[in-house]
C-alpha positions in Angstrom: 14.5 -20.5 -18.4 12.7 -23.1 -16.2 14.1 -26.5 -15.2 11.7 -29.3 -14.4 13.6 -31.0 -11.7 12.6 -31.7 -8.2 13.0 -28.7 -5.8 10.9 -26.9 -3.3 12.4 -23.5 -2.2 11.0 -21.0 0.3 8.6 -18.5 -0.9 9.6 -14.8 -1.3 7.1 -12.5 0.3 5.5 -9.6 -1.4 6.9 -6.1 -1.8 3.7 -4.5 -0.5 4.6 -0.9 -1.5 5.1 -1.9 -5.0 1.8 -3.8 -5.1 -0.1 -0.8 -3.7 1.5 1.5 -6.2 0.9 -0.7 -9.2 -2.7 -1.7 -8.3 -5.3 -0.5 -10.9 -2.8 0.4 -13.7 -3.3 -1.1 -17.0 -0.9 -3.7 -18.2 -0.6 -2.0 -21.5 0.4 1.2 -20.0 3.0 -0.3 -17.7 4.4 -2.3 -20.6 4.6 0.8 -22.7 6.6 2.8 -20.1 9.0 0.0 -19.7 9.9 -0.1 -23.4 7.1 -2.3 -24.6 9.3 -5.4 -24.1 7.6 -7.1 -21.2 4.4 -9.1 -21.1 3.5 -12.7 -21.7 2.4 -13.8 -25.2 -0.6 -15.9 -25.9 -1.5 -16.2 -22.1 -5.1 -14.9 -22.2 -7.8 -14.3 -19.5 -10.2 -17.1 -18.9 -12.9 -15.0 -17.2 -15.6 -13.6 -19.3 -16.1 -10.5 -17.1 -13.4 -7.9 -16.4 -10.6 -9.1 -14.2 -7.6 -7.5 -12.7 -4.9 -8.6 -10.2 -1.8 -7.1 -8.6 0.0 -9.6 -6.3 3.0 -11.7 -5.3 4.3 -14.4 -7.6 4.6 -18.0 -6.3 6.2 -19.8 -9.2 5.9 -23.5 -10.2 7.5 -25.5 -13.0 6.0 -28.9 -14.0 6.4 -31.4 -16.7 3.8 -31.4 -19.4 0.4 -32.6 -18.2 1.4 -33.2 -14.5 0.2 -31.2 -11.5 1.6 -32.9 -8.4 3.9 -30.0 -7.6 1.1 -27.5 -8.1 -0.8 -29.3 -5.2 2.3 -28.8 -3.1 2.5 -25.1 -4.0 -1.1 -24.7 -2.9 0.0 -25.5 0.7 2.4 -22.6 0.6 0.1 -19.9 -0.7 -0.6 -16.8 1.4 -3.1 -13.9 1.0 -2.3 -11.8 -2.0 -0.4 -14.4 -3.9 -0.7 -15.2 -7.6 0.0 -18.8 -8.5 2.1 -18.8 -11.7 2.7 -22.2 -13.4 5.0 -23.0 -16.3 3.6 -26.2 -17.8 5.8 -25.9 -20.9 3.0 -24.5 -23.1 1.3 -28.0 -23.2 -2.5 -27.9 -23.5 -3.0 -31.6 -23.9 -4.2 -31.9 -20.3 -5.6 -29.4 -17.8 -3.4 -28.8 -14.8 -5.9 -26.8 -12.7 -9.7 -26.7 -12.2 -12.4 -25.9 -9.8 -11.2 -27.9 -6.8 -7.7 -26.5 -6.9 -9.0 -23.1 -7.5 -11.2 -23.4 -4.4 -8.1 -24.4 -2.4 -6.1 -21.4 -3.8 -8.9 -19.0 -3.0 -9.4 -20.4 0.6 -5.6 -19.6 1.1 -6.2 -16.0 0.1 -4.6 -16.2 -3.4 -6.0 -13.6 -5.7 -5.4 -15.2 -9.1 -3.5 -17.7 -11.2 -1.5 -17.8 -14.5 -0.9 -21.0 -16.4 1.4 -21.6 -19.5 -0.8 -24.7 -20.0 -4.4 -25.7 -20.0 -7.0 -25.3 -17.3 -10.6 -26.6 -17.0 -13.9 -25.9 -15.2 -14.0 -22.5 -16.9 -17.4 -21.5 -15.6 -16.2 -21.9 -12.0 -13.6 -19.2 -12.4 -16.3 -16.9 -13.6 -18.8 -17.9 -11.0 -16.3 -17.4 -8.1 -14.7 -14.3 -9.7 -11.3 -15.9 -9.4 -9.0 -14.3 -12.2 -7.2 -16.8 -14.3 -5.0 -16.5 -17.3 -4.0 -19.6 -19.4 -2.7 -20.7 -22.7 -5.8 -23.0 -23.3 -8.7 -25.0 -22.0 -9.0 -28.8 -21.9 -11.4 -31.1 -20.1 -8.8 -34.0 -19.8 -7.3 -34.3 -16.4 -3.6 -34.4 -15.4 -1.1 -36.9 -14.1 0.2 -36.6 -10.5 3.6 -38.1 -10.7 6.1 -35.2 -10.9 8.7 -34.0 -11.3 8.4 -30.3 -10.6 10.0 -27.3 -8.8 8.5 -24.5 -6.7 9.8 -20.9 -6.3 12.3 -21.0 -9.1 12.7 -18.6 -12.1 10.2 -19.7 -14.8 9.1 -18.6 -18.2 5.5 -17.9 -19.1 4.6 -17.0 -22.7 8.2 -15.9 -23.2 8.3 -13.7 -20.1 10.6 -14.6 -17.3 9.1 -14.5 -13.8 11.0 -14.8 -10.5 9.5 -15.9 -7.2 8.5 -12.6 -5.4 7.9 -10.7 -8.6 4.8 -8.6 -8.8 2.2 -9.9 -11.2 -0.1 -7.3 -12.8 -2.9 -8.7 -14.9 -6.0 -7.5 -16.6 -8.1 -8.2 -19.6 -5.3 -7.6 -21.9 -2.9 -10.0 -20.3 -0.2 -10.2 -17.7 3.2 -8.7 -16.9 5.7 -9.4 -14.2 7.8 -6.8 -12.5 10.7 -7.2 -10.1 10.3 -5.4 -6.8 13.3 -3.2 -7.7 11.5 -1.5 -10.5 8.0 -1.5 -9.2 7.8 2.0 -7.7 9.4 3.6 -10.8 7.1 1.7 -13.1 4.1 2.8 -11.2 5.2 6.4 -11.3 5.8 6.3 -15.1 2.6 4.4 -15.6 0.5 7.0 -13.7 2.1 9.8 -15.8 1.2 8.0 -18.9 -2.3 7.3 -18.0 -2.8 11.0 -17.1 -1.4 11.9 -20.5 -3.7 9.4 -22.3 -6.7 10.8 -20.5 -5.9 14.2 -21.8 -5.4 12.9 -25.3 -8.9 11.1 -25.2 -10.5 14.4 -23.9 -8.9 16.3 -26.8 -10.5 13.9 -29.2 -13.9 14.3 -27.6 -13.4 18.0 -27.7 -12.5 18.1 -31.4 -9.0 19.4 -30.6 -6.9 16.3 -31.2 -3.6 17.2 -32.9 -2.3 14.3 -35.1 0.3 16.4 -37.0 2.9 14.0 -35.6 1.8 11.4 -38.1 2.8 13.5 -41.2 6.0 14.5 -39.4 7.0 10.9 -38.9 6.2 10.0 -42.5 8.2 13.0 -43.8 11.2 11.9 -41.8 11.0 8.6 -43.5 10.8 10.2 -46.9 7.2 9.2 -47.6 5.7 12.7 -47.8 
């Protein structure tokens, strides 16, 4: 989906109502209510402790191992942003570390996502700055370009557009367009309520799992 050319486009500002509505919901729940088809694959949390974010996507596409245009994107960050970088899945060099993380945090960014490697892992934990990445590598990057900022990109097989809402937690990340954010939040809250009731029924010894045998019977197993 992404094209590594040379382009710098204006940022798309956040859909605040959608961010507020989605904040605190689990990525697994929102993915479930949207058909279990969204979510990045093999992009995992770097932080050791629990992390969660819900914010506005600023997208970057770079060539493997090069972070020049990420430095430019740092200049464009605003409070509540999540920096999302398509590094082509390459983990041979880190594209982001403690210094760049400190810049992002000073701009008010609330997290970052990399389809590539990062480094200085302990710093992300120390400063409680949420990060998701494909890998970790101590080797540093090139700074030659090319790259593009605020274009559609692909992270772990998931398309992300600038201005999408990034929801991330210990299970991973998902991206939602502003157009579906409020409905996704409504459905997610309904599902979380239903799941709490299910868990309580298990604790109370009243869990009904008859649906399992019904499903198997329909398949001719029982």
